[in-house]
C-alpha positions as CSV (number, residue, x, y, z in Angstrom):
1,M,0.3,0.0,0.1
2,E,1.4,3.7,-0.9
3,E,1.7,6.3,1.8
4,A,-0.9,8.4,0.7
5,E,-3.6,5.4,0.4
6,R,-2.5,4.8,4.1
7,L,-2.9,8.3,5.4
8,V,-6.5,8.5,3.4
9,L,-7.5,5.3,5.3
10,E,-6.6,7.1,8.5
11,K,-8.9,10.1,7.7
12,I,-12.3,8.4,7.3
13,D,-14.0,10.8,9.8
14,K,-16.2,7.8,11.6
15,E,-18.0,10.6,13.9
16,N,-18.9,13.4,11.6
17,M,-19.8,10.5,9.2
18,L,-22.5,9.6,11.6
19,N,-23.4,12.9,12.5
20,F,-24.4,13.9,9.3
21,I,-26.4,11.0,8.6
22,E,-28.1,11.7,11.2
23,E,-29.2,14.8,10.1
24,L,-30.1,13.8,7.1
25,V,-32.1,10.7,8.6
26,K,-33.8,13.9,10.8
27,T,-34.9,15.3,7.0
28,P,-37.8,13.9,5.8
29,S,-37.0,13.5,2.3
30,Y,-40.4,11.3,0.5
31,G,-41.1,11.7,-2.8
32,G,-41.7,15.5,-3.6
33,R,-40.3,16.6,-0.6
34,E,-36.9,16.2,-1.5
35,S,-35.5,20.0,-1.5
36,E,-35.0,20.6,2.2
37,A,-32.3,17.5,2.4
38,Q,-30.9,18.8,-0.9
39,N,-30.3,22.0,0.6
40,L,-28.4,20.2,3.4
41,V,-25.9,18.6,1.2
42,A,-25.8,21.5,-1.1
43,S,-24.5,23.3,2.7
44,K,-22.1,20.1,3.2
45,L,-20.7,20.6,-0.5
46,E,-19.7,23.9,0.3
47,E,-17.9,23.3,3.4
48,L,-16.3,20.7,1.6
49,G,-15.2,23.3,-1.1
50,F,-17.1,22.0,-4.0
51,T,-18.3,24.6,-6.9
52,V,-21.7,23.9,-6.3
53,D,-24.5,24.1,-9.2
54,K,-28.1,24.1,-7.8
55,W,-31.0,24.5,-9.9
56,E,-34.9,24.3,-10.1
57,I,-35.5,21.7,-12.5
58,D,-37.7,22.2,-15.3
59,F,-40.0,19.1,-15.7
60,N,-41.9,20.0,-18.5
61,K,-38.5,20.7,-20.5
62,I,-37.4,16.7,-19.7
63,K,-40.7,15.1,-19.8
64,N,-40.2,14.0,-23.4
65,H,-37.2,12.8,-23.0
66,P,-37.3,9.0,-24.2
67,E,-35.9,7.8,-20.4
68,F,-38.4,10.1,-18.8
69,S,-39.8,8.4,-15.9
70,M,-41.9,10.2,-12.9
71,S,-44.9,8.6,-11.2
72,L,-45.5,11.6,-8.7
73,D,-46.9,14.9,-10.0
74,R,-44.0,16.9,-8.7
75,Q,-44.3,21.0,-8.9
76,E,-40.6,21.5,-7.8
77,G,-37.2,19.6,-7.5
78,L,-33.8,21.0,-7.1
79,G,-30.7,19.4,-9.2
80,L,-27.6,19.6,-6.8
81,V,-24.0,19.0,-8.5
82,G,-20.8,20.0,-6.9
83,T,-17.4,19.5,-8.8
84,I,-14.3,19.6,-6.9
85,G,-10.5,19.3,-8.4
86,E,-8.7,20.0,-11.7
87,G,-7.7,18.2,-14.8
88,D,-9.0,16.4,-17.5
89,K,-10.1,13.0,-15.9
90,R,-13.3,13.0,-14.2
91,I,-15.1,10.6,-11.6
92,I,-18.8,10.5,-10.8
93,L,-20.5,9.5,-7.6
94,C,-24.1,9.9,-7.6
95,G,-26.5,9.4,-4.6
96,H,-30.6,10.2,-4.8
97,V,-31.6,12.1,-1.4
98,D,-35.0,10.6,-2.2
99,T,-36.6,7.7,0.3
100,V,-39.9,6.1,0.6
101,A,-42.4,6.6,3.6
102,P,-41.9,5.0,7.0
103,G,-45.1,3.2,6.9
104,E,-46.9,2.5,10.0
105,K,-44.8,3.6,12.9
106,E,-45.6,1.3,15.4
107,H,-44.2,-2.0,13.4
108,W,-40.6,0.5,14.3
109,N,-38.4,-0.4,17.0
110,S,-37.7,3.4,17.3
111,P,-39.1,6.8,15.5
112,P,-37.9,6.2,12.0
113,L,-36.5,10.0,11.5
114,E,-34.5,9.7,14.6
115,L,-31.0,8.1,14.5
116,V,-30.4,5.1,16.1
117,I,-26.9,3.2,16.8
118,Q,-27.6,-0.3,18.3
119,D,-25.6,-3.2,18.3
120,N,-23.3,-1.8,15.5
121,R,-26.1,-0.8,13.5
122,V,-27.5,2.0,12.3
123,F,-31.0,2.5,12.5
124,G,-33.5,4.9,9.9
125,R,-35.6,5.7,7.3
126,G,-32.9,6.3,4.8
127,V,-29.6,5.3,6.1
128,A,-29.6,2.1,4.1
129,D,-31.5,3.8,0.8
130,M,-29.4,5.7,0.5
131,K,-28.2,8.4,3.0
132,G,-26.0,6.6,4.4
133,G,-24.4,5.8,1.0
134,I,-24.8,9.9,0.2
135,A,-22.4,10.5,3.8
136,C,-19.6,7.6,2.6
137,G,-18.9,9.5,-0.8
138,L,-19.1,12.8,0.8
139,Y,-16.6,11.5,4.1
140,A,-14.4,10.1,1.3
141,I,-13.8,12.9,-0.6
142,K,-12.8,14.8,2.6
143,A,-10.6,12.4,4.0
144,I,-8.4,12.7,0.5
145,Q,-8.9,16.6,1.4
146,D,-7.9,16.0,5.0
147,S,-5.1,13.7,4.0
148,G,-3.0,16.7,1.9
149,V,-3.1,14.4,-1.1
150,K,-3.7,16.1,-4.9
151,L,-6.1,14.6,-7.0
152,N,-4.8,14.8,-10.6
153,G,-9.1,15.1,-12.2
154,K,-12.3,16.2,-10.8
155,V,-14.9,14.6,-8.2
156,I,-18.7,15.7,-9.8
157,F,-21.2,14.7,-6.5
158,A,-24.8,14.5,-8.3
159,S,-27.4,14.0,-5.3
160,V,-30.4,14.1,-7.2
161,I,-33.9,13.2,-7.0
162,G,-36.9,11.0,-7.7
163,E,-34.8,7.7,-8.1
164,E,-37.7,6.1,-6.5
165,D,-40.5,7.0,-8.7
166,G,-38.4,7.0,-12.2
167,G,-35.6,8.6,-11.7
168,C,-36.0,12.5,-13.1
169,G,-33.7,13.7,-11.0
170,A,-30.6,11.7,-12.5
171,L,-32.0,12.2,-15.9
172,A,-32.3,16.2,-15.6
173,T,-27.9,15.9,-14.3
174,C,-27.4,14.3,-17.3
175,L,-28.8,16.8,-19.4
176,R,-27.3,19.4,-17.5
177,G,-24.0,17.9,-19.6
178,Y,-22.8,16.2,-16.5
179,S,-21.1,12.8,-17.4
180,A,-17.6,11.5,-16.6
181,D,-14.9,8.9,-17.3
182,A,-17.0,6.4,-14.9
183,G,-19.4,7.1,-12.4
184,I,-20.4,5.2,-8.8
185,I,-24.0,5.1,-7.5
186,M,-23.9,4.5,-3.7
187,E,-27.0,2.4,-3.6
188,P,-27.1,-0.8,-1.0
189,S,-25.3,-3.4,-2.5
190,E,-23.5,-4.6,0.5
191,A,-20.4,-3.5,-0.3
192,K,-20.2,-6.1,-3.5
193,I,-19.3,-4.4,-6.7
194,A,-22.4,-4.7,-9.6
195,P,-21.6,-3.8,-13.2
196,D,-24.9,-5.1,-14.0
197,V,-28.2,-3.7,-12.8
198,A,-31.2,-5.1,-13.9
199,G,-34.3,-2.6,-15.3
200,A,-37.8,-2.7,-14.5
201,I,-41.3,-1.0,-15.9
202,S,-44.0,-0.8,-13.5
203,W,-47.9,-1.4,-15.4
204,K,-51.4,-2.0,-14.8
205,M,-53.8,-4.8,-15.8
206,T,-57.9,-4.7,-16.1
207,I,-59.8,-7.7,-16.1
208,E,-63.8,-8.1,-16.7
209,G,-66.4,-10.2,-15.4
210,R,-69.8,-9.9,-15.4
211,A,-71.3,-8.8,-12.6
212,T,-74.7,-10.1,-10.6
213,H,-76.1,-11.1,-7.6
214,A,-74.1,-13.9,-5.3
215,C,-76.9,-16.4,-5.1
216,V,-77.0,-16.8,-8.9
217,R,-72.7,-16.7,-8.8
218,E,-73.0,-19.2,-11.7
219,E,-75.1,-17.3,-14.1
220,G,-72.2,-14.1,-13.8
221,V,-68.4,-14.1,-14.5
222,S,-66.0,-13.3,-11.8
223,A,-63.3,-11.2,-12.4
224,I,-61.4,-12.7,-9.6
225,E,-61.2,-15.9,-10.9
226,K,-60.3,-14.6,-13.9
227,F,-57.6,-13.0,-12.9
228,L,-56.1,-16.5,-11.1
229,F,-55.8,-17.3,-14.4
230,V,-54.0,-15.1,-15.6
231,Y,-51.8,-14.9,-12.6
232,N,-51.0,-18.4,-12.9
233,S,-49.9,-17.5,-16.9
234,L,-48.0,-15.0,-15.3
235,K,-45.7,-17.5,-13.0
236,E,-45.3,-19.2,-16.2
237,L,-43.8,-16.2,-18.3
238,E,-41.8,-15.2,-15.1
239,K,-39.8,-18.9,-14.7
240,A,-39.8,-18.4,-18.4
241,R,-38.7,-15.1,-19.3
242,N,-35.2,-16.1,-16.5
243,N,-34.4,-19.2,-17.6
244,V,-32.9,-17.8,-20.9
245,S,-30.9,-15.7,-18.6
246,S,-26.7,-17.1,-18.7
247,N,-25.1,-14.1,-16.6
248,D,-23.1,-15.2,-14.1
249,L,-23.3,-12.1,-11.9
250,Y,-27.0,-13.7,-11.3
251,S,-26.1,-16.9,-10.5
252,K,-26.8,-17.3,-6.8
253,Y,-30.6,-15.9,-7.6
254,S,-33.4,-18.4,-9.3
255,T,-35.8,-14.9,-10.4
256,P,-33.2,-12.4,-11.0
257,F,-35.6,-10.6,-12.8
258,A,-39.0,-11.0,-11.2
259,L,-42.4,-10.5,-12.5
260,N,-44.3,-9.4,-9.4
261,V,-48.2,-8.7,-8.5
262,G,-48.4,-6.2,-6.0
263,T,-51.8,-4.7,-5.7
264,I,-54.9,-6.2,-6.6
265,T,-58.2,-4.1,-6.6
266,G,-61.5,-5.9,-7.1
267,G,-65.4,-6.6,-6.3
268,D,-67.5,-3.8,-4.6
269,W,-69.6,-6.1,-2.4
270,P,-69.7,-9.4,-0.5
271,G,-73.0,-10.3,-1.9
272,T,-72.0,-9.2,-5.6
273,V,-70.0,-11.7,-8.4
274,P,-67.2,-9.1,-8.9
275,G,-67.4,-7.4,-11.9
276,K,-63.9,-6.1,-12.3
277,V,-60.2,-6.4,-11.1
278,T,-57.3,-3.8,-11.3
279,I,-54.0,-5.3,-10.9
280,E,-50.2,-3.4,-10.7
281,G,-47.6,-4.5,-11.0
282,R,-43.9,-4.7,-11.7
283,L,-41.7,-5.9,-14.6
284,G,-38.3,-7.0,-14.4
285,V,-36.1,-6.5,-17.4
286,S,-32.6,-8.2,-18.2
287,I,-29.6,-7.3,-19.2
288,G,-28.9,-6.4,-22.7
289,E,-32.7,-6.3,-23.2
290,T,-35.0,-3.3,-24.3
291,Q,-37.9,-2.4,-22.4
292,E,-39.8,-2.3,-25.8
293,D,-38.6,-6.3,-25.6
294,A,-40.1,-7.0,-22.4
295,R,-43.2,-4.8,-22.6
296,K,-44.1,-6.7,-26.2
297,E,-43.1,-10.3,-24.9
298,M,-45.2,-9.7,-21.9
299,E,-48.1,-8.1,-24.1
300,E,-47.7,-11.1,-26.1
301,H,-48.5,-13.8,-23.5
302,I,-51.5,-12.0,-22.3
303,K,-52.8,-12.3,-25.6
304,K,-52.3,-15.9,-25.6
305,T,-53.2,-16.6,-22.8
306,A,-56.6,-14.9,-23.1
307,E,-57.3,-17.1,-26.2
308,K,-57.2,-19.8,-24.1
309,D,-60.3,-18.9,-22.3
310,P,-64.0,-18.4,-23.5
311,W,-64.5,-15.2,-21.4
312,L,-60.9,-13.6,-21.7
313,R,-60.9,-14.8,-25.7
314,E,-63.6,-12.0,-26.0
315,H,-62.8,-9.9,-23.3
316,P,-59.3,-9.8,-23.1
317,P,-57.4,-8.2,-20.4
318,K,-56.2,-4.6,-20.9
319,I,-52.9,-3.9,-20.1
320,E,-51.5,-0.4,-19.6
321,W,-47.7,0.9,-19.5
322,V,-47.9,3.2,-16.2
323,G,-45.6,4.3,-13.8
324,Y,-41.7,4.3,-13.9
325,S,-39.5,2.8,-16.7
326,F,-36.0,1.5,-15.7
327,A,-33.9,0.5,-18.3
328,P,-31.0,-2.1,-17.1
329,S,-27.5,-1.0,-17.3
330,S,-24.3,-3.2,-17.9
331,V,-20.1,-2.2,-17.7
332,P,-18.0,-4.9,-18.8
333,V,-16.2,-6.9,-15.7
334,D,-12.7,-5.5,-17.0
335,H,-13.5,-2.3,-17.2
336,L,-11.3,0.2,-15.2
337,I,-13.8,1.6,-12.7
338,V,-14.5,-2.5,-11.7
339,K,-10.7,-3.3,-11.4
340,I,-9.7,0.2,-9.0
341,L,-12.8,-0.6,-6.9
342,E,-11.4,-4.5,-6.2
343,D,-8.0,-3.3,-5.7
344,S,-9.5,-0.7,-3.5
345,F,-11.8,-3.4,-1.6
346,R,-9.3,-5.5,-0.9
347,K,-6.6,-3.0,0.6
348,A,-9.2,-1.1,2.6
349,T,-10.9,-4.1,4.6
350,G,-8.5,-6.8,3.7
351,K,-11.2,-9.0,1.9
352,E,-12.1,-10.6,-1.4
353,P,-14.2,-8.4,-2.9
354,T,-17.0,-10.0,-4.9
355,L,-18.6,-9.1,-8.1
356,E,-22.9,-9.5,-7.9
357,G,-25.4,-7.9,-10.2
358,M,-28.1,-5.8,-8.6
359,T,-31.9,-7.2,-9.1
360,Y,-33.0,-3.5,-8.3
361,A,-33.5,-1.1,-10.9
362,S,-31.3,2.6,-10.3
363,D,-30.4,5.6,-11.9
364,A,-27.4,3.6,-12.9
365,R,-28.7,3.5,-16.4
366,L,-29.5,7.2,-16.8
367,L,-26.0,7.5,-16.1
368,V,-24.7,4.7,-18.7
369,N,-27.1,5.7,-21.7
370,V,-27.9,9.1,-21.6
371,G,-24.4,10.3,-19.7
372,K,-22.5,8.2,-21.0
373,T,-20.5,7.7,-18.2
374,P,-19.4,3.6,-17.5
375,T,-21.1,3.4,-14.2
376,V,-21.2,0.8,-11.6
377,V,-23.4,0.1,-8.2
378,F,-21.2,0.2,-5.2
379,G,-22.6,1.1,-1.6
380,P,-23.2,-0.1,2.1
381,G,-26.5,-1.7,3.2
382,N,-28.8,-4.3,2.3
383,V,-31.7,-3.7,0.0
384,R,-33.4,-6.3,1.7
385,N,-34.5,-4.3,4.4
386,A,-34.5,-1.0,2.5
387,H,-38.1,-0.2,2.5
388,G,-39.5,-1.8,5.3
389,P,-39.5,-0.8,9.0
390,N,-36.3,-0.9,11.0
391,E,-34.0,-0.4,7.8
392,Y,-30.5,-0.4,9.0
393,V,-27.3,-0.4,7.8
394,N,-23.9,-1.6,9.4
395,V,-21.0,1.0,10.9
396,D,-18.1,-1.2,10.0
397,E,-19.7,-1.1,6.6
398,L,-20.5,2.4,6.0
399,V,-16.5,2.6,6.9
400,E,-15.3,0.2,4.2
401,V,-17.4,1.6,2.0
402,A,-15.9,5.3,2.5
403,Q,-12.3,3.8,2.5
404,T,-13.2,2.0,-0.6
405,L,-14.7,5.1,-2.3
406,A,-11.8,7.3,-1.1
407,L,-8.8,4.6,-2.8
408,T,-11.1,4.2,-5.6
409,I,-11.1,8.2,-6.5
410,L,-7.7,8.5,-5.3
411,N,-6.4,6.2,-8.0
412,F,-8.8,6.4,-10.8
413,L,-7.9,9.9,-10.9
414,G,-4.1,9.4,-9.9
415,Y,-2.2,12.3,-7.2
416,E,1.0,13.6,-6.2
């Protein structure tokens, strides 16, 4: 290990990093209410000496872009980018400040907007997804500054809104002209390096039945029963779509590109045969697959399914592509940013790095496809507890990620 690397690792300020995470957690930033948190991050960027670009996003200006996706009706939102350093080579760190709401607070063991540290875990809404990752990135840069090492390139730090409902903030950032030679998104990856990130599309399906009084149930057509027929067919589609994947980065998953039914609304009275069911769900998009092809395959499958049922043949399910739409993204496993991340992780932790594809969708596809920036995911926390009660991240993992990011920036840009 070089002396400069050793100095940087020693300068990771765990205490103040945790304090900043606490500030972020205390600042609600649910979708559509992100500006206060953006201003908090802007203040930290200014404190660290970044040149700060903060602007009101014009949603009308970007809404016609083919990669635009936004489920919420936002009236305002801030874009935020900090830039520091000199030189032609650039690396971008990106994190979304928006979180999902806490849900029912009685399911939490502690107040969701208060940071609690217990058993070496940090609890609070957004600590994993992904305020902890934002703090890791900022304090990685601070460690380099505190070490006295001078970088031979630029660090771009993008704090974005709207990731949870489509990625409007990252799109606005890319369309404002920000790009780099490589990018890292600090989403929860359990400190695994993810060159591949899946895509996802939300959908809504309406199935019509024929309502009648329950006392003559057999004279009606239950939309719920027809949905069950379609649902079993969707499970077959999911299996078929996942069986064709041979990507080694997803080898631990049997269903990396899931087709999920998330909501079901149907019927209006216990004594009535339900005349309509509305279903909402998510279709996973595999690496290398276009959203258009994924939609087409599902539409054709539903059409073929309907042909097998006399009622559905005459009253086919209606599928609509509403809500979010995330393309997948991919970076070669031998790309320089992947190799430097691997080496930096070894030096920071003394452990072997793990390369794994992420099954969730993220803003990575916008940096890759729109910003033309090869981008990987690497961050603290586990997505499995990110949207539920008692969201947490391990303190040691926060430190390891910050250390790895610091060494990655150092060695990607070079230093003197």
